[in-house]
All heavy atoms as an XYZ file, in Angstrom:
938
protein
N      94.154     39.367     93.139
C      92.893     38.822     93.583
C      92.583     39.337     94.997
O      91.447     39.725     95.243
C      92.928     37.293     93.555
C      91.634     36.692     93.911
S      91.701     34.940     93.544
C      90.195     34.425     94.192
N      93.520     39.340     95.874
C      93.310     39.846     97.228
C      92.857     41.288     97.189
O      91.916     41.675     97.868
C      94.635     39.717     98.022
C      94.547     40.190     99.438
C      93.883     39.413    100.388
C      95.086     41.377     99.829
C      93.779     39.850    101.688
C      94.996     41.814    101.123
C      94.349     41.055    102.049
N      93.480     42.119     96.378
C      93.145     43.531     96.268
C      91.733     43.714     95.699
O      90.976     44.553     96.162
C      94.183     44.231     95.391
C      93.957     45.708     95.291
C      94.132     46.546     96.388
C      93.568     46.271     94.097
C      93.929     47.883     96.300
C      93.356     47.655     93.998
C      93.554     48.444     95.098
N      91.341     42.928     94.727
C      90.011     43.065     94.115
C      88.911     42.716     95.087
O      87.808     43.260     95.001
C      89.896     42.233     92.859
O      89.977     40.876     93.166
N      89.166     41.833     96.047
C      88.181     41.525     97.079
C      87.813     42.760     97.898
O      86.659     43.022     98.131
C      88.716     40.397     98.009
C      87.834     40.179     99.207
C      86.664     39.462     99.083
C      88.174     40.663    100.451
C      85.849     39.233    100.171
C      87.384     40.451    101.538
C      86.211     39.728    101.406
N      88.823     43.534     98.286
C      88.570     44.727     99.083
C      87.910     45.815     98.280
O      87.190     46.651     98.830
C      89.869     45.230     99.719
C      90.296     44.380    100.879
C      91.322     43.498    100.741
C      89.604     44.446    102.077
C      91.702     42.684    101.822
C      89.949     43.635    103.137
C      91.018     42.746    103.008
N      88.105     45.847     96.986
C      87.445     46.832     96.165
C      85.956     46.540     96.018
O      85.143     47.456     95.959
C      88.062     46.895     94.743
C      89.459     47.524     94.661
C      89.977     47.406     93.241
C      89.393     48.974     95.082
N      85.556     45.318     95.981
C      84.166     44.945     95.789
C      83.419     44.706     97.105
O      82.199     44.815     97.136
C      84.016     43.679     94.944
O      84.699     42.609     95.579
C      84.560     43.891     93.558
N      84.110     44.476     98.185
C      83.441     44.140     99.457
C      82.509     45.231     99.953
O      81.384     44.929    100.353
C      84.502     43.811    100.521
C      83.872     43.429    101.821
C      83.287     42.169    102.009
C      83.867     44.314    102.895
C      82.706     41.808    103.207
C      83.319     43.947    104.106
C      82.739     42.710    104.246
N      82.859     46.524     99.940
C      81.946     47.531    100.474
C      80.585     47.595     99.745
O      79.620     48.052    100.288
C      82.700     48.843    100.304
C      84.117     48.458    100.193
C      84.126     47.096     99.563
N      80.563     47.130     98.519
C      79.328     47.218     97.760
C      78.505     45.940     97.795
O      77.443     45.870     97.239
C      79.641     47.550     96.276
C      80.421     48.815     96.151
C      81.783     48.810     95.843
C      79.805     50.046     96.373
C      82.471     49.989     95.748
C      80.499     51.231     96.293
C      81.846     51.206     95.969
N      78.989     44.933     98.469
C      78.300     43.655     98.473
C      76.936     43.707     99.130
O      76.025     42.997     98.766
C      79.161     42.553     99.083
O      79.399     42.864    100.427
N      76.778     44.573    100.144
C      75.504     44.633    100.839
C      74.470     45.417    100.045
O      73.312     45.074    100.031
C      75.668     45.240    102.229
C      76.552     44.414    103.113
C      77.791     44.891    103.514
C      76.155     43.174    103.549
C      78.598     44.125    104.303
C      76.958     42.414    104.361
C      78.191     42.895    104.753
N      74.890     46.487     99.391
C      73.926     47.307     98.682
C      73.566     46.724     97.327
O      72.557     47.089     96.769
C      74.479     48.725     98.471
O      75.739     48.655     97.816
C      74.613     49.448     99.796
N      74.336     45.812     96.799
C      73.999     45.254     95.497
C      72.893     44.202     95.586
O      72.360     43.787     94.578
C      75.272     44.648     94.822
O      75.729     43.585     95.595
N      72.565     43.735     96.751
C      71.454     42.799     96.960
C      70.204     43.612     97.275
O      70.013     44.027     98.400
C      71.756     41.841     98.107
C      72.548     40.653     97.749
C      71.855     39.769     96.724
O      70.639     39.503     96.824
O      72.538     39.364     95.798
N      69.338     43.861     96.310
C      68.202     44.734     96.514
C      67.282     44.327     97.670
O      66.812     45.152     98.406
C      67.443     44.691     95.197
C      68.432     44.232     94.194
C      69.424     43.375     94.938
N      67.046     43.057     97.853
C      66.106     42.638     98.867
C      66.702     42.630    100.269
O      66.033     42.254    101.235
C      65.536     41.255     98.535
C      64.513     41.325     97.409
O      63.998     42.442     97.145
O      64.217     40.285     96.829
N      67.953     43.037    100.448
C      68.541     43.061    101.787
C      67.898     44.164    102.664
O      68.081     44.155    103.866
C      70.073     43.277    101.710
O      70.360     44.439    101.021
N      67.125     45.021    102.068
C      66.401     46.058    102.838
C      65.161     45.480    103.529
O      64.673     46.006    104.520
C      66.033     47.261    101.906
C      65.649     48.463    102.781
C      64.948     46.868    100.969
C      65.498     49.720    101.958
N      64.673     44.356    103.029
C      63.448     43.744    103.565
C      63.713     43.239    104.986
O      64.724     42.611    105.257
C      62.963     42.609    102.676
C      62.471     43.154    101.340
C      61.869     41.775    103.336
C      62.055     42.123    100.329
N      62.746     43.542    105.858
C      62.839     43.079    107.256
C      62.398     44.164    108.215
O      61.861     45.202    107.826
N      62.622     43.903    109.503
C      62.235     44.830    110.553
C      63.470     45.603    111.014
O      64.515     45.029    111.271
C      61.616     44.073    111.720
C      60.324     43.408    111.334
C      59.735     42.604    112.460
C      58.485     41.885    111.995
N      57.961     40.965    112.970
N      63.288     46.912    111.100
C      64.379     47.829    111.483
C      63.967     48.723    112.643
O      62.823     49.208    112.681
C      64.760     48.701    110.281
C      65.312     47.950    109.112
C      64.572     47.242    108.183
C      66.680     47.802    108.757
N      65.447     46.679    107.249
C      66.730     47.013    107.584
C      67.868     48.270    109.289
C      67.927     46.671    106.950
C      69.050     47.944    108.646
C      69.065     47.174    107.496
N      64.896     48.972    113.554
C      64.599     49.786    114.729
C      65.517     51.004    114.746
O      66.689     50.901    114.429
C      64.852     48.951    116.005
C      64.475     49.638    117.278
C      64.597     48.692    118.451
O      65.654     48.061    118.598
O      63.620     48.609    119.205
N      64.932     52.186    115.099
C      65.768     53.389    115.119
C      66.674     53.413    116.337
O      66.568     52.574    117.251
C      64.898     54.648    115.023
C      63.971     54.846    116.187
O      63.798     53.987    117.063
N      63.326     55.976    116.230
N      67.592     54.379    116.352
C      68.661     54.383    117.379
C      68.145     54.562    118.805
O      68.745     54.046    119.732
C      69.703     55.447    117.052
O      69.068     56.727    116.938
N      67.048     55.306    118.988
C      66.532     55.465    120.356
C      65.457     54.439    120.725
O      64.811     54.535    121.757
C      66.049     56.915    120.637
C      64.810     57.253    119.803
O      64.286     56.418    119.072
O      64.357     58.413    119.931
N      65.281     53.464    119.848
C      64.375     52.333    120.044
C      62.914     52.764    120.270
O      62.151     52.121    120.982
C      64.839     51.443    121.224
C      66.200     50.876    120.974
C      66.734     50.073    122.152
O      66.332     50.234    123.279
N      67.636     49.161    121.832
N      62.550     53.887    119.631
C      61.185     54.399    119.779
C      60.279     54.016    118.614
O      59.066     54.235    118.683
C      61.191     55.926    119.909
O      61.704     56.524    118.732
N      60.847     53.425    117.558
C      60.051     53.068    116.411
C      60.634     51.861    115.711
O      61.847     51.709    115.594
C      59.998     54.257    115.424
C      59.018     53.986    114.257
C      58.589     55.225    113.601
N      57.858     56.079    114.544
C      57.251     57.201    114.211
N      57.286     57.628    112.975
N      56.621     57.937    115.101
N      59.745     50.989    115.243
C      60.147     49.840    114.422
C      59.378     49.917    113.127
O      58.166     50.086    113.102
C      59.830     48.490    115.140
C      60.119     47.320    114.222
C      60.648     48.369    116.420
N      60.135     49.843    112.015
C      59.555     49.814    110.673
C      59.756     48.444    110.067
O      60.798     47.815    110.274
C      60.225     50.861    109.775
C      60.116     52.316    110.184
C      60.858     53.197    109.176
C      58.664     52.755    110.284
N      58.791     48.015    109.269
C      58.948     46.785    108.494
C      58.990     47.169    107.018
O      58.062     47.732    106.485
C      57.814     45.813    108.729
C      57.983     44.521    107.949
C      56.904     43.494    108.247
O      55.785     43.893    108.600
O      57.215     42.314    108.077
N      60.115     46.848    106.392
C      60.307     47.098    104.982
C      59.821     45.872    104.203
O      60.257     44.740    104.491
C      61.778     47.379    104.656
C      62.223     48.740    105.109
C      62.506     48.999    106.421
C      62.366     49.770    104.187
C      62.921     50.272    106.834
C      62.787     51.037    104.555
C      63.050     51.280    105.884
N      58.944     46.106    103.251
C      58.352     45.022    102.450
C      58.404     45.426    100.964
O      58.516     46.594    100.614
C      56.885     44.744    102.847
C      56.794     44.235    104.282
C      56.001     45.961    102.645
N      58.368     44.384    100.096
C      58.332     44.595     98.677
C      56.977     45.173     98.297
O      55.952     44.747     98.833
C      58.572     43.265     97.945
C      58.706     43.369     96.466
C      60.117     43.660     96.105
C      60.270     43.514     94.575
N      61.115     44.511     94.024
N      56.955     46.141     97.419
C      55.707     46.761     96.959
C      55.850     47.096     95.473
O      56.517     48.073     95.141
C      55.402     48.022     97.781
O      54.247     48.663     97.284
N      55.265     46.296     94.603
C      55.419     46.505     93.168
C      56.877     46.360     92.781
O      57.522     45.384     93.089
N      57.399     47.392     92.108
C      58.811     47.359     91.670
C      59.747     47.952     92.722
O      60.939     48.046     92.497
C      58.973     48.147     90.363
C      58.312     47.489     89.207
O      58.185     46.258     89.183
N      57.825     48.265     88.252
N      59.194     48.351     93.865
C      60.008     48.959     94.894
C      59.681     48.385     96.250
O      59.347     47.224     96.396
N      59.810     49.249     97.273
C      59.595     48.830     98.640
C      58.826     49.919     99.375
O      58.731     51.057     98.936
C      60.929     48.607     99.356
C      61.838     47.637     98.636
C      62.710     48.059     97.645
C      61.751     46.296     98.910
C      63.509     47.177     96.956
C      62.550     45.390     98.212
C      63.434     45.839     97.246
O      64.214     44.948     96.557
N      58.315     49.571    100.533
C      57.702     50.538    101.433
C      57.958     50.087    102.874
O      58.302     48.924    103.125
C      56.202     50.693    101.193
C      55.393     49.442    101.388
C      53.929     49.624    101.007
O      53.610     50.481    100.171
O      53.114     48.866    101.564
N      57.864     51.052    103.788
C      58.139     50.754    105.206
C      56.934     51.144    106.035
O      56.504     52.296    106.022
C      59.359     51.530    105.663
N      56.371     50.155    106.733
C      55.211     50.359    107.601
C      55.637     50.437    109.044
O      56.582     49.757    109.453
C      54.234     49.198    107.457
C      53.551     49.145    106.141
C      52.466     48.056    106.135
N      52.204     47.716    104.759
C      52.503     46.555    104.187
N      53.097     45.600    104.875
N      52.243     46.344    102.937
N      54.933     51.216    109.823
C      55.232     51.357    111.233
C      54.647     50.166    111.984
O      53.427     49.922    111.937
C      54.647     52.666    111.787
C      55.272     53.872    111.054
C      54.907     52.766    113.297
C      54.632     55.188    111.356
N      55.505     49.431    112.676
C      55.067     48.281    113.496
C      54.931     48.642    114.956
O      54.074     48.149    115.668
C      56.029     47.125    113.373
C      56.070     46.374    112.051
C      57.042     45.204    112.141
C      54.706     45.885    111.649
N      55.862     49.513    115.415
C      55.861     49.964    116.830
C      56.175     51.422    116.862
O      57.063     51.895    116.147
C      56.908     49.205    117.641
C      56.663     47.724    117.763
C      57.761     47.015    118.536
O      58.470     47.655    119.346
O      57.929     45.803    118.303
N      55.437     52.180    117.687
C      55.685     53.607    117.877
C      55.066     54.057    119.197
O      54.160     53.415    119.707
C      55.060     54.404    116.729
N      55.587     55.167    119.741
C      55.062     55.702    120.977
C      53.613     56.115    120.783
O      52.784     55.911    121.671
C      55.880     56.907    121.448
C      57.272     56.523    121.933
C      58.036     57.727    122.372
C      59.418     57.342    122.847
N      60.217     58.466    123.261
N      53.286     56.690    119.618
C      51.920     57.099    119.302
C      51.249     55.894    118.606
O      51.506     55.610    117.441
C      51.923     58.317    118.382
C      50.544     58.805    118.030
O      49.546     58.137    118.350
O      50.470     59.902    117.429
N      50.376     55.207    119.317
C      49.764     53.991    118.783
C      48.896     54.240    117.540
O      48.616     53.323    116.785
C      48.946     53.265    119.838
O      47.909     54.114    120.310
N      48.472     55.516    117.307
C      47.681     55.823    116.105
C      48.496     55.685    114.840
O      47.918     55.582    113.751
C      47.140     57.260    116.200
C      46.106     57.428    117.287
O      45.472     56.407    117.685
O      45.905     58.567    117.754
N      49.801     55.693    114.947
C      50.689     55.605    113.770
C      50.922     54.154    113.332
O      51.318     53.908    112.188
C      52.038     56.254    114.073
C      51.982     57.762    114.408
C      53.393     58.241    114.751
C      51.378     58.548    113.272
N      50.678     53.201    114.202
C      50.965     51.812    113.890
C      50.130     51.340    112.692
O      48.915     51.596    112.634
C      50.746     50.906    115.130
C      51.752     51.303    116.194
C      50.838     49.424    114.782
C      51.558     50.648    117.531
N      50.794     50.702    111.744
C      50.138     50.207    110.530
C      50.194     51.175    109.358
O      49.891     50.787    108.223
N      50.592     52.392    109.577
C      50.674     53.389    108.505
C      52.020     53.298    107.804
O      53.032     52.887    108.373
C      50.445     54.790    109.040
C      49.039     54.952    109.592
C      48.749     56.407    109.899
O      49.004     57.284    109.084
N      48.222     56.658    111.067
N      52.044     53.725    106.555
C      53.303     53.730    105.787
C      54.125     54.948    106.184
O      53.647     56.095    106.076
C      53.030     53.757    104.279
C      52.571     52.425    103.774
O      52.836     51.378    104.377
N      51.867     52.410    102.661
N      55.369     54.725    106.610
C      56.284     55.801    106.973
C      57.114     56.236    105.766
O      57.330     57.414    105.594
C      57.210     55.344    108.110
C      58.183     56.412    108.568
C      57.514     57.402    109.498
O      57.218     57.059    110.634
N      57.281     58.606    109.056
N      57.550     55.245    104.962
C      58.324     55.555    103.760
C      57.754     54.766    102.611
O      57.494     53.564    102.727
C      59.832     55.187    103.946
C      60.397     55.768    105.227
C      60.658     55.658    102.738
C      61.794     55.310    105.582
N      57.527     55.428    101.478
C      56.967     54.789    100.302
C      57.840     55.075     99.085
O      58.762     55.882     99.149
C      55.533     55.257    100.020
O      55.535     56.690     99.849
C      54.589     54.916    101.162
N      57.500     54.405     97.979
C      58.190     54.635     96.703
C      59.704     54.458     96.811
O      60.462     55.207     96.206
C      57.853     56.020     96.142
C      56.370     56.240     95.968
O      55.671     55.265     95.596
O      55.875     57.363     96.214
N      60.132     53.453     97.577
C      61.555     53.200     97.775
C      62.071     52.442     96.582
O      61.633     51.317     96.316
C      61.799     52.426     99.082
C      61.220     53.182    100.271
C      63.302     52.166     99.290
C      61.133     52.355    101.565
N      63.023     53.021     95.885
C      63.631     52.407     94.698
C      65.141     52.435     94.826
O      65.709     53.450     95.222
C      63.225     53.194     93.429
C      61.707     53.242     93.258
C      63.877     52.569     92.183
C      61.051     51.933     92.906
N      65.799     51.338     94.471
C      67.261     51.268     94.476
C      67.806     52.047     93.287
O      67.454     51.758     92.138
C      67.747     49.832     94.443
C      69.245     49.598     94.402
C      69.930     50.163     95.647
C      69.567     48.128     94.243
N      68.641     53.020     93.559
C      69.271     53.807     92.502
C      70.541     53.094     92.085
O      71.451     52.915     92.871
C      69.622     55.221     93.007
O      70.431     55.893     92.102
N      70.626     52.679     90.839
C      71.806     51.932     90.343
C      73.058     52.805     90.318
O      74.154     52.322     90.533
C      71.538     51.365     88.948
C      70.370     50.411     88.887
C      70.652     49.168     89.656
C      69.487     48.206     89.507
N      69.553     47.100     90.390
N      72.888     54.107     90.104
C      74.036     54.999     90.002
C      74.732     55.211     91.341
O      75.922     55.263     91.457
C      73.648     56.362     89.436
C      73.097     56.327     88.012
C      71.632     55.979     87.962
O      70.881     56.377     88.883
O      71.229     55.296     86.993
N      73.944     55.371     92.410
C      74.532     55.754     93.686
C      74.579     54.616     94.713
O      75.081     54.824     95.805
C      73.741     56.929     94.266
O      72.418     56.534     94.571
N      74.008     53.449     94.400
C      73.948     52.325     95.355
C      73.187     52.716     96.601
O      73.442     52.205     97.687
C      75.356     51.864     95.740
C      76.150     51.258     94.575
C      75.624     49.890     94.168
O      75.018     49.184     94.982
O      75.835     49.533     93.026
N      72.253     53.663     96.471
C      71.360     54.070     97.593
C      69.932     53.846     97.177
O      69.625     53.689     96.009
C      71.546     55.564     97.901
C      72.861     55.930     98.488
C      72.875     57.405     98.834
C      74.187     57.767     99.443
N      74.194     59.129     99.948
N      69.070     53.857     98.132
C      67.637     53.796     97.902
C      67.092     55.209     98.032
O      67.485     55.969     98.925
C      66.933     52.912     98.951
C      67.300     51.457     98.872
C      68.419     50.969     99.538
C      66.538     50.559     98.126
C      68.761     49.629     99.505
C      66.874     49.226     98.082
C      67.975     48.755     98.763
O      68.280     47.430     98.708
N      66.161     55.565     97.154
C      65.472     56.828     97.236
C      64.005     56.554     97.503
O      63.439     55.598     96.950
C      65.627     57.635     95.944
C      67.063     58.030     95.682
O      67.710     58.517     96.612
O      67.548     57.867     94.534
N      63.384     57.377     98.325
C      61.986     57.184     98.646
C      61.331     58.454     99.149
O      61.958     59.526     99.117
N      60.126     58.324     99.653
C      59.392     59.479    100.185
C      59.029     59.190    101.645
O      58.346     58.190    101.917
C      58.107     59.703     99.357
C      57.287     60.844     99.946
C      58.436     59.961     97.894
N      59.507     60.024    102.560
C      59.208     59.909    103.964
C      57.911     60.673    104.235
O      57.759     61.809    103.836
C      60.354     60.474    104.840
C      60.090     60.478    106.313
C      60.335     59.082    106.908
C      60.946     61.488    107.017
N      56.979     60.045    104.919
C      55.723     60.677    105.291
C      55.794     61.131    106.744
O      56.002     60.332    107.648
C      54.571     59.690    105.100
C      54.413     59.231    103.699
N      53.559     59.849    102.818
C      55.062     58.270    102.977
C      53.639     59.270    101.616
N      54.562     58.296    101.696
N      55.643     62.447    106.925
C      55.572     63.036    108.254
C      54.089     63.026    108.609
O      53.352     63.962    108.270
C      56.181     64.453    108.276
C      57.613     64.392    107.728
C      56.157     65.021    109.689
C      58.226     65.740    107.442
N      53.657     61.963    109.211
C      52.236     61.684    109.372
C      51.540     62.699    110.277
O      50.392     63.089    110.011
C      52.064     60.275    109.922
C      52.625     59.188    108.989
C      52.704     57.846    109.698
C      51.810     59.086    107.716
N      52.183     63.175    111.325
C      51.562     64.128    112.244
C      51.293     65.478    111.587
O      50.400     66.203    111.988
C      52.443     64.352    113.483
C      52.683     63.122    114.293
C      53.924     62.335    113.859
O      54.363     62.419    112.715
N      54.464     61.529    114.757
N      52.046     65.785    110.531
C      51.881     67.088    109.828
C      51.297     66.940    108.422
O      51.192     67.933    107.715
C      53.223     67.802    109.762
C      53.748     68.151    111.125
C      54.955     68.999    111.036
N      55.433     69.320    112.362
C      56.679     69.487    112.681
N      57.617     69.354    111.776
N      57.034     69.779    113.905
N      51.006     65.707    108.038
C      50.463     65.431    106.701
C      51.346     66.015    105.598
O      50.862     66.651    104.671
C      49.015     65.963    106.599
C      48.275     65.303    105.435
O      48.608     64.178    105.050
N      47.302     65.984    104.913
N      52.655     65.759    105.708
C      53.637     66.255    104.745
C      54.510     65.107    104.286
O      54.606     64.064    104.952
C      54.523     67.344    105.340
C      53.780     68.602    105.675
C      54.727     69.675    106.089
N      53.992     70.859    106.455
C      54.450     71.809    107.225
N      55.662     71.740    107.694
N      53.708     72.860    107.473
N      55.180     65.306    103.177
C      56.162     64.355    102.673
C      57.470     65.066    102.405
O      57.489     66.288    102.198
C      55.678     63.649    101.390
O      55.485     64.642    100.387
C      54.391     62.901    101.635
N      58.535     64.285    102.412
C      59.887     64.829    102.167
C      60.691     63.722    101.523
O      60.573     62.558    101.888
C      60.500     65.329    103.494
C      61.825     66.058    103.235
C      60.705     64.209    104.462
C      62.339     66.814    104.450
N      61.547     64.046    100.529
C      62.381     63.021     99.920
C      63.353     62.410    100.942
O      63.847     63.117    101.815
C      63.171     63.780     98.857
C      62.389     65.017     98.599
C      61.706     65.356     99.892
N      63.600     61.113    100.793
C      64.501     60.422    101.725
C      65.494     59.610    100.943
O      65.199     59.094     99.873
C      63.685     59.512    102.655
N      66.684     59.460    101.506
C      67.738     58.642    100.954
C      68.118     57.586    101.985
O      68.381     57.931    103.147
C      68.951     59.506    100.587
O      70.019     58.740    100.132
N      68.126     56.311    101.583
C      68.449     55.233    102.502
C      69.730     54.550    102.021
O      69.828     54.197    100.843
C      67.311     54.222    102.535
C      65.958     54.718    103.030
C      65.202     55.473    101.958
C      65.126     53.572    103.522
N      70.660     54.369    102.915
C      71.928     53.727    102.588
C      72.181     52.553    103.512
O      72.133     52.712    104.722
C      73.096     54.727    102.751
O      72.834     55.891    101.963
C      74.422     54.108    102.332
N      72.393     51.381    102.939
C      72.776     50.222    103.732
C      74.278     50.287    103.996
O      75.087     50.198    103.081
C      72.413     48.916    103.020
C      70.932     48.640    102.911
C      70.684     47.361    102.078
C      70.298     48.486    104.260
N      74.612     50.454    105.248
C      76.014     50.546    105.666
C      76.623     49.140    105.680
O      77.737     48.912    105.217
C      76.145     51.235    107.024
C      75.672     52.703    106.857
C      77.583     51.192    107.529
C      75.484     53.433    108.153
N      75.869     48.209    106.221
C      76.207     46.797    106.191
C      74.894     46.012    106.248
O      73.828     46.625    106.150
C      77.182     46.388    107.302
C      76.681     46.665    108.700
O      75.479     46.439    108.963
O      77.472     47.119    109.536
N      74.935     44.715    106.405
C      73.724     43.902    106.343
C      72.766     44.165    107.510
O      71.577     43.819    107.446
C      74.047     42.432    106.273
O      74.762     42.035    107.437
N      73.243     44.832    108.567
C      72.393     45.072    109.747
C      72.265     46.534    110.128
O      71.715     46.859    111.178
C      72.921     44.305    110.949
C      72.774     42.809    110.742
O      71.725     42.322    110.384
N      73.846     42.096    110.974
N      72.812     47.450    109.324
C      72.769     48.868    109.651
C      72.394     49.672    108.420
O      72.943     49.484    107.349
C      74.149     49.368    110.161
O      74.629     48.477    111.149
C      74.058     50.776    110.712
N      71.423     50.574    108.610
C      70.966     51.449    107.547
C      70.966     52.897    108.057
O      70.713     53.139    109.235
C      69.516     51.090    107.150
C      68.912     52.004    106.139
S      67.150     51.748    105.715
C      66.721     50.184    106.367
N      71.273     53.830    107.158
C      71.194     55.256    107.489
C      70.115     55.855    106.637
O      70.105     55.685    105.404
C      72.537     55.920    107.257
C      72.520     57.388    107.642
C      73.918     57.980    107.511
O      74.302     58.266    106.369
O      74.599     58.158    108.532
N      69.180     56.553    107.276
C      68.136     57.254    106.534
C      68.393     58.740    106.681
O      68.604     59.267    107.775
C      66.738     56.920    107.098
C      66.467     55.412    106.957
C      65.659     57.725    106.382
C      65.162     54.951    107.568
N      68.436     59.429    105.522
C      68.704     60.856    105.502
C      67.576     61.561    104.780
O      67.123     61.131    103.733
C      70.015     61.134    104.788
C      70.368     62.614    104.725
C      71.711     62.882    104.057
O      72.292     61.969    103.457
O      72.161     64.033    104.137
N      67.104     62.656    105.406
C      66.088     63.505    104.778
C      66.661     64.919    104.709
O      67.398     65.341    105.603
C      64.742     63.467    105.543
C      64.102     62.104    105.463
C      64.922     63.874    106.989
N      66.299     65.633    103.664
C      66.759     66.995    103.480
C      65.630     67.848    102.929
O      64.880     67.426    102.077
C      67.942     67.054    102.493
O      69.017     66.322    102.974
N      65.539     69.038    103.455
C      64.569     70.023    102.965
C      65.254     71.367    103.033
O      65.543     71.875    104.118
C      63.302     69.985    103.815
C      62.254     70.955    103.384
C      61.200     70.289    102.596
C      60.094     71.298    102.286
N      59.128     70.773    101.375
N      65.570     71.939    101.872
C      66.295     73.194    101.832
C      67.652     73.042    102.506
O      68.370     72.097    102.260
N      67.993     73.950    103.424
C      69.317     73.895    104.053
C      69.351     72.911    105.229
O      70.405     72.705    105.824
C      69.538     75.331    104.570
C      68.154     75.851    104.827
C      67.269     75.196    103.757
N      68.229     72.293    105.563
C      68.184     71.403    106.714
C      68.242     69.941    106.294
O      67.657     69.553    105.313
C      66.882     71.656    107.497
C      66.687     73.066    107.925
C      65.835     73.903    107.250
C      67.412     73.580    108.997
C      65.679     75.242    107.631
C      67.261     74.915    109.379
C      66.386     75.741    108.703
N      68.977     69.164    107.073
C      69.028     67.725    106.790
C      69.173     66.970    108.153
O      69.634     67.561    109.130
C      70.147     67.351    105.859
O      71.375     67.575    106.473
N      68.738     65.739    108.131
C      68.824     64.915    109.342
C      69.145     63.475    108.911
O      68.603     62.972    107.932
C      67.497     64.946    110.088
C      67.530     64.105    111.364
C      66.219     64.165    112.098
C      66.304     63.289    113.346
N      65.049     63.299    114.092
N      70.066     62.855    109.630
C      70.435     61.463    109.398
C      70.140     60.677    110.663
O      70.340     61.179    111.776
C      71.919     61.328    109.099
C      72.343     61.901    107.805
C      73.826     61.681    107.576
C      74.299     62.289    106.278
N      75.747     62.072    106.055
N      69.690     59.435    110.455
C      69.438     58.569    111.597
C      69.811     57.145    111.213
O      69.504     56.674    110.119
C      67.969     58.617    112.015
C      67.661     57.837    113.262
C      66.259     58.055    113.791
O      65.334     58.094    112.990
O      66.138     58.144    115.011
N      70.478     56.460    112.147
C      70.880     55.069    111.908
C      69.766     54.147    112.418
O      69.175     54.381    113.463
C      72.200     54.756    112.592
C      73.321     55.460    111.912
C      74.634     54.770    112.092
C      75.603     55.587    111.318
N      76.874     55.284    111.286
N      69.543     53.073    111.646
C      68.574     52.045    112.006
C      69.280     50.699    112.001
O      70.199     50.468    111.241
C      67.456     52.045    110.957
C      66.573     53.266    111.030
C      66.908     54.527    110.677
C      65.219     53.314    111.504
N      65.860     55.377    110.881
C      64.808     54.664    111.375
C      64.336     52.371    111.987
C      63.543     55.074    111.751
C      63.076     52.797    112.339
C      62.682     54.123    112.239
N      68.842     49.810    112.914
C      69.453     48.515    113.059
C      68.413     47.451    112.713
O      67.256     47.539    113.159
C      69.969     48.284    114.506
C      70.519     46.898    114.688
C      71.037     49.329    114.840
N      68.837     46.474    111.920
C      67.932     45.384    111.531
C      67.747     44.468    112.739
O      68.716     44.022    113.347
C      68.488     44.616    110.356
C      67.502     43.736    109.658
C      68.077     43.240    108.350
C      66.952     42.747    107.446
N      67.472     42.395    106.122
N      66.477     44.181    113.045
C      66.216     43.335    114.213
C      65.608     41.991    113.777
O      65.472     41.099    114.592
C      65.290     44.034    115.232
C      63.981     44.488    114.598
C      66.016     45.197    115.871
C      62.977     45.054    115.582
N      65.264     41.873    112.512
C      64.733     40.602    112.029
C      64.693     40.583    110.534
O      64.523     41.540    109.872
C      63.324     40.399    112.572
C      62.829     39.002    112.487
C      61.468     38.891    113.173
O      60.756     39.838    113.374
N      61.160     37.679    113.604
């Protein structure tokens, strides 16, 4: 029983789909996103940003929990360039998320902290 607890513990945060809902801040504290339920998935709106024109716009859309990988998949909107790129979101624990985007040979990861 003791051993089985440690086998299931790492997945306890990602198995709760609505644990992504809330306000999240990036590592340099330059942006705050609010993740909300949207249809069968989720989306993330910009609440705070250095560029005030971005506030209220959707930064990530079509966020769906992938049952196979225990990650969320979505579409990141690069608003200043009017482009989109696939994104992968991983809940590390109940207060930490990693967002990864990849395009060709390039990829970037950023940690976000839940603030509410």
